[in-house]
PDB file of N, CA, C and O in Angstrom, chain B, residues numbered from 101:
ATOM      1  N   MET B 101     106.733 -14.293  99.421  1.00  0.00           N
ATOM      2  CA  MET B 101     106.063 -15.575  99.514  1.00  0.00           C
ATOM      3  C   MET B 101     105.984 -15.976 100.936  1.00  0.00           C
ATOM      4  O   MET B 101     106.866 -15.649 101.731  1.00  0.00           O
ATOM      5  N   THR B 102     104.922 -16.695 101.286  1.00  0.00           N
ATOM      6  CA  THR B 102     104.771 -17.171 102.658  1.00  0.00           C
ATOM      7  C   THR B 102     104.979 -18.683 102.698  1.00  0.00           C
ATOM      8  O   THR B 102     104.968 -19.328 101.649  1.00  0.00           O
ATOM      9  N   ALA B 103     105.166 -19.255 103.871  1.00  0.00           N
ATOM     10  CA  ALA B 103     105.260 -20.690 104.015  1.00  0.00           C
ATOM     11  C   ALA B 103     104.056 -21.375 103.494  1.00  0.00           C
ATOM     12  O   ALA B 103     104.181 -22.459 102.924  1.00  0.00           O
ATOM     13  N   ASP B 104     102.861 -20.802 103.653  1.00  0.00           N
ATOM     14  CA  ASP B 104     101.616 -21.447 103.211  1.00  0.00           C
ATOM     15  C   ASP B 104     101.645 -21.501 101.644  1.00  0.00           C
ATOM     16  O   ASP B 104     101.200 -22.481 101.047  1.00  0.00           O
ATOM     17  N   GLN B 105     102.147 -20.490 101.036  1.00  0.00           N
ATOM     18  CA  GLN B 105     102.218 -20.494  99.547  1.00  0.00           C
ATOM     19  C   GLN B 105     103.178 -21.526  99.092  1.00  0.00           C
ATOM     20  O   GLN B 105     102.904 -22.193  98.094  1.00  0.00           O
ATOM     21  N   PHE B 106     104.335 -21.721  99.775  1.00  0.00           N
ATOM     22  CA  PHE B 106     105.278 -22.751  99.383  1.00  0.00           C
ATOM     23  C   PHE B 106     104.572 -24.131  99.577  1.00  0.00           C
ATOM     24  O   PHE B 106     104.658 -25.002  98.711  1.00  0.00           O
ATOM     25  N   ALA B 107     103.882 -24.304 100.717  1.00  0.00           N
ATOM     26  CA  ALA B 107     103.223 -25.580 100.962  1.00  0.00           C
ATOM     27  C   ALA B 107     102.230 -25.908  99.891  1.00  0.00           C
ATOM     28  O   ALA B 107     102.130 -27.067  99.487  1.00  0.00           O
ATOM     29  N   HIS B 108     101.491 -24.941  99.412  1.00  0.00           N
ATOM     30  CA  HIS B 108     100.543 -25.129  98.393  1.00  0.00           C
ATOM     31  C   HIS B 108     101.249 -25.493  97.059  1.00  0.00           C
ATOM     32  O   HIS B 108     100.826 -26.419  96.367  1.00  0.00           O
ATOM     33  N   ASP B 109     102.317 -24.761  96.712  1.00  0.00           N
ATOM     34  CA  ASP B 109     103.029 -24.984  95.505  1.00  0.00           C
ATOM     35  C   ASP B 109     103.678 -26.364  95.452  1.00  0.00           C
ATOM     36  O   ASP B 109     103.788 -26.933  94.365  1.00  0.00           O
ATOM     37  N   ILE B 110     104.104 -26.914  96.557  1.00  0.00           N
ATOM     38  CA  ILE B 110     104.663 -28.229  96.613  1.00  0.00           C
ATOM     39  C   ILE B 110     103.565 -29.258  96.299  1.00  0.00           C
ATOM     40  O   ILE B 110     103.843 -30.288  95.685  1.00  0.00           O
ATOM     41  N   THR B 111     102.357 -28.993  96.705  1.00  0.00           N
ATOM     42  CA  THR B 111     101.316 -29.987  96.460  1.00  0.00           C
ATOM     43  C   THR B 111     100.839 -29.971  95.045  1.00  0.00           C
ATOM     44  O   THR B 111     100.168 -30.920  94.639  1.00  0.00           O
ATOM     45  N   VAL B 112     101.132 -28.965  94.260  1.00  0.00           N
ATOM     46  CA  VAL B 112     100.652 -28.919  92.847  1.00  0.00           C
ATOM     47  C   VAL B 112     101.809 -29.089  91.838  1.00  0.00           C
ATOM     48  O   VAL B 112     101.659 -28.739  90.668  1.00  0.00           O
ATOM     49  N   LEU B 113     102.916 -29.606  92.271  1.00  0.00           N
ATOM     50  CA  LEU B 113     104.065 -29.831  91.387  1.00  0.00           C
ATOM     51  C   LEU B 113     103.701 -30.945  90.394  1.00  0.00           C
ATOM     52  O   LEU B 113     102.942 -31.855  90.729  1.00  0.00           O
ATOM     53  N   PRO B 114     104.229 -30.872  89.209  1.00  0.00           N
ATOM     54  CA  PRO B 114     104.078 -32.009  88.280  1.00  0.00           C
ATOM     55  C   PRO B 114     104.653 -33.279  88.882  1.00  0.00           C
ATOM     56  O   PRO B 114     105.567 -33.213  89.704  1.00  0.00           O
ATOM     57  N   LYS B 115     104.166 -34.359  88.512  1.00  0.00           N
ATOM     58  CA  LYS B 115     104.555 -35.692  89.056  1.00  0.00           C
ATOM     59  C   LYS B 115     106.084 -35.865  89.026  1.00  0.00           C
ATOM     60  O   LYS B 115     106.657 -36.375  89.989  1.00  0.00           O
ATOM     61  N   GLU B 116     106.715 -35.473  88.000  1.00  0.00           N
ATOM     62  CA  GLU B 116     108.172 -35.711  87.854  1.00  0.00           C
ATOM     63  C   GLU B 116     109.031 -34.839  88.819  1.00  0.00           C
ATOM     64  O   GLU B 116     110.202 -35.122  89.070  1.00  0.00           O
ATOM     65  N   LEU B 117     108.405 -33.799  89.328  1.00  0.00           N
ATOM     66  CA  LEU B 117     109.044 -32.914  90.322  1.00  0.00           C
ATOM     67  C   LEU B 117     108.699 -33.229  91.704  1.00  0.00           C
ATOM     68  O   LEU B 117     109.330 -32.734  92.637  1.00  0.00           O
ATOM     69  N   SER B 118     107.745 -34.015  91.870  1.00  0.00           N
ATOM     70  CA  SER B 118     107.180 -34.307  93.208  1.00  0.00           C
ATOM     71  C   SER B 118     107.921 -35.536  93.810  1.00  0.00           C
ATOM     72  O   SER B 118     107.339 -36.609  93.973  1.00  0.00           O
ATOM     73  N   THR B 119     109.172 -35.348  94.121  1.00  0.00           N
ATOM     74  CA  THR B 119     110.045 -36.426  94.694  1.00  0.00           C
ATOM     75  C   THR B 119     109.878 -36.487  96.168  1.00  0.00           C
ATOM     76  O   THR B 119     109.302 -35.577  96.765  1.00  0.00           O
ATOM     77  N   LYS B 120     110.369 -37.541  96.785  1.00  0.00           N
ATOM     78  CA  LYS B 120     110.370 -37.719  98.258  1.00  0.00           C
ATOM     79  C   LYS B 120     111.005 -36.546  98.938  1.00  0.00           C
ATOM     80  O   LYS B 120     110.518 -36.018  99.937  1.00  0.00           O
ATOM     81  N   GLU B 121     112.179 -36.138  98.323  1.00  0.00           N
ATOM     82  CA  GLU B 121     112.950 -35.063  98.897  1.00  0.00           C
ATOM     83  C   GLU B 121     112.203 -33.755  98.925  1.00  0.00           C
ATOM     84  O   GLU B 121     112.231 -33.034  99.922  1.00  0.00           O
ATOM     85  N   VAL B 122     111.491 -33.427  97.759  1.00  0.00           N
ATOM     86  CA  VAL B 122     110.718 -32.213  97.676  1.00  0.00           C
ATOM     87  C   VAL B 122     109.549 -32.330  98.647  1.00  0.00           C
ATOM     88  O   VAL B 122     109.272 -31.375  99.372  1.00  0.00           O
ATOM     89  N   MET B 123     108.872 -33.433  98.686  1.00  0.00           N
ATOM     90  CA  MET B 123     107.696 -33.573  99.581  1.00  0.00           C
ATOM     91  C   MET B 123     108.123 -33.416 101.097  1.00  0.00           C
ATOM     92  O   MET B 123     107.323 -32.999 101.934  1.00  0.00           O
ATOM     93  N   ALA B 124     109.402 -33.763 101.403  1.00  0.00           N
ATOM     94  CA  ALA B 124     109.888 -33.696 102.741  1.00  0.00           C
ATOM     95  C   ALA B 124     110.279 -32.236 103.156  1.00  0.00           C
ATOM     96  O   ALA B 124     110.507 -31.978 104.338  1.00  0.00           O
ATOM     97  N   LEU B 125     110.350 -31.348 102.241  1.00  0.00           N
ATOM     98  CA  LEU B 125     110.720 -29.934 102.519  1.00  0.00           C
ATOM     99  C   LEU B 125     109.748 -29.338 103.563  1.00  0.00           C
ATOM    100  O   LEU B 125     108.536 -29.545 103.499  1.00  0.00           O
ATOM    101  N   ASP B 126     110.307 -28.614 104.496  1.00  0.00           N
ATOM    102  CA  ASP B 126     109.444 -27.850 105.438  1.00  0.00           C
ATOM    103  C   ASP B 126     109.342 -26.422 104.872  1.00  0.00           C
ATOM    104  O   ASP B 126     110.329 -25.688 104.832  1.00  0.00           O
ATOM    105  N   PRO B 127     108.144 -26.049 104.442  1.00  0.00           N
ATOM    106  CA  PRO B 127     107.991 -24.774 103.757  1.00  0.00           C
ATOM    107  C   PRO B 127     108.474 -23.566 104.617  1.00  0.00           C
ATOM    108  O   PRO B 127     108.918 -22.567 104.051  1.00  0.00           O
ATOM    109  N   LYS B 128     108.397 -23.640 105.944  1.00  0.00           N
ATOM    110  CA  LYS B 128     108.863 -22.515 106.754  1.00  0.00           C
ATOM    111  C   LYS B 128     110.362 -22.346 106.692  1.00  0.00           C
ATOM    112  O   LYS B 128     110.876 -21.274 107.010  1.00  0.00           O
ATOM    113  N   ASN B 129     111.093 -23.411 106.279  1.00  0.00           N
ATOM    114  CA  ASN B 129     112.547 -23.343 106.138  1.00  0.00           C
ATOM    115  C   ASN B 129     112.920 -22.695 104.827  1.00  0.00           C
ATOM    116  O   ASN B 129     114.078 -22.345 104.600  1.00  0.00           O
ATOM    117  N   LEU B 130     111.924 -22.536 103.958  1.00  0.00           N
ATOM    118  CA  LEU B 130     112.185 -21.979 102.618  1.00  0.00           C
ATOM    119  C   LEU B 130     112.121 -20.443 102.618  1.00  0.00           C
ATOM    120  O   LEU B 130     112.500 -19.785 101.649  1.00  0.00           O
ATOM    121  N   ILE B 131     111.625 -19.896 103.742  1.00  0.00           N
ATOM    122  CA  ILE B 131     111.470 -18.459 103.835  1.00  0.00           C
ATOM    123  C   ILE B 131     112.757 -17.858 104.383  1.00  0.00           C
ATOM    124  O   ILE B 131     113.249 -18.224 105.450  1.00  0.00           O
ATOM    125  N   VAL B 132     113.273 -16.925 103.605  1.00  0.00           N
ATOM    126  CA  VAL B 132     114.567 -16.178 103.987  1.00  0.00           C
ATOM    127  C   VAL B 132     114.237 -14.757 104.291  1.00  0.00           C
ATOM    128  O   VAL B 132     113.592 -14.092 103.479  1.00  0.00           O
ATOM    129  N   PRO B 133     114.655 -14.254 105.437  1.00  0.00           N
ATOM    130  CA  PRO B 133     114.395 -12.884 105.749  1.00  0.00           C
ATOM    131  C   PRO B 133     115.030 -11.956 104.706  1.00  0.00           C
ATOM    132  O   PRO B 133     116.086 -12.249 104.146  1.00  0.00           O
ATOM    133  N   ASP B 134     114.355 -10.836 104.466  1.00  0.00           N
ATOM    134  CA  ASP B 134     114.850  -9.881 103.458  1.00  0.00           C
ATOM    135  C   ASP B 134     115.923  -9.020 104.191  1.00  0.00           C
ATOM    136  O   ASP B 134     115.600  -8.271 105.114  1.00  0.00           O
ATOM    137  N   GLU B 135     117.126  -9.137 103.785  1.00  0.00           N
ATOM    138  CA  GLU B 135     118.212  -8.427 104.421  1.00  0.00           C
ATOM    139  C   GLU B 135     118.154  -6.943 104.189  1.00  0.00           C
ATOM    140  O   GLU B 135     118.830  -6.176 104.875  1.00  0.00           O
ATOM    141  N   PHE B 136     117.357  -6.527 103.232  1.00  0.00           N
ATOM    142  CA  PHE B 136     117.276  -5.139 102.885  1.00  0.00           C
ATOM    143  C   PHE B 136     116.022  -4.536 103.530  1.00  0.00           C
ATOM    144  O   PHE B 136     115.712  -3.370 103.285  1.00  0.00           O
ATOM    145  N   ASN B 137     115.312  -5.290 104.332  1.00  0.00           N
ATOM    146  CA  ASN B 137     114.176  -4.828 105.028  1.00  0.00           C
ATOM    147  C   ASN B 137     114.275  -5.188 106.533  1.00  0.00           C
ATOM    148  O   ASN B 137     113.805  -6.249 106.944  1.00  0.00           O
ATOM    149  N   PRO B 138     114.859  -4.342 107.313  1.00  0.00           N
ATOM    150  CA  PRO B 138     115.074  -4.674 108.735  1.00  0.00           C
ATOM    151  C   PRO B 138     113.821  -4.947 109.556  1.00  0.00           C
ATOM    152  O   PRO B 138     113.896  -5.488 110.660  1.00  0.00           O
ATOM    153  N   THR B 139     112.647  -4.562 108.999  1.00  0.00           N
ATOM    154  CA  THR B 139     111.433  -4.875 109.721  1.00  0.00           C
ATOM    155  C   THR B 139     110.925  -6.255 109.422  1.00  0.00           C
ATOM    156  O   THR B 139     109.985  -6.714 110.071  1.00  0.00           O
ATOM    157  N   ASP B 140     111.519  -6.949 108.446  1.00  0.00           N
ATOM    158  CA  ASP B 140     111.091  -8.331 108.096  1.00  0.00           C
ATOM    159  C   ASP B 140     111.498  -9.240 109.177  1.00  0.00           C
ATOM    160  O   ASP B 140     112.688  -9.313 109.485  1.00  0.00           O
ATOM    161  N   PRO B 141     110.547  -9.981 109.813  1.00  0.00           N
ATOM    162  CA  PRO B 141     110.985 -10.863 110.917  1.00  0.00           C
ATOM    163  C   PRO B 141     111.661 -12.127 110.409  1.00  0.00           C
ATOM    164  O   PRO B 141     111.409 -12.596 109.300  1.00  0.00           O
ATOM    165  N   ALA B 142     112.478 -12.629 111.209  1.00  0.00           N
ATOM    166  CA  ALA B 142     113.214 -13.899 110.940  1.00  0.00           C
ATOM    167  C   ALA B 142     112.209 -15.012 110.766  1.00  0.00           C
ATOM    168  O   ALA B 142     111.092 -14.904 111.274  1.00  0.00           O
ATOM    169  N   PRO B 143     112.556 -16.066 110.077  1.00  0.00           N
ATOM    170  CA  PRO B 143     111.644 -17.213 109.942  1.00  0.00           C
ATOM    171  C   PRO B 143     111.444 -17.895 111.251  1.00  0.00           C
ATOM    172  O   PRO B 143     112.356 -18.003 112.071  1.00  0.00           O
ATOM    173  N   LYS B 144     110.217 -18.362 111.441  1.00  0.00           N
ATOM    174  CA  LYS B 144     109.879 -19.094 112.686  1.00  0.00           C
ATOM    175  C   LYS B 144     110.158 -20.582 112.483  1.00  0.00           C
ATOM    176  O   LYS B 144     109.825 -21.177 111.458  1.00  0.00           O
ATOM    177  N   SER B 145     110.803 -21.166 113.542  1.00  0.00           N
ATOM    178  CA  SER B 145     111.063 -22.553 113.464  1.00  0.00           C
ATOM    179  C   SER B 145     110.256 -23.398 114.351  1.00  0.00           C
ATOM    180  O   SER B 145     110.413 -24.619 114.351  1.00  0.00           O
TER     181      SER B 145
END
């Protein structure tokens, strides 16, 4: 998944899941490098 996909998913959450805390999430902080794939770049901040 990419940060753009997370950003989109956050915008289409059902109303009961769309809390201030969820809306404040930074999608690029949700991306975790794949420890089993050394070519996977670290997340950009």
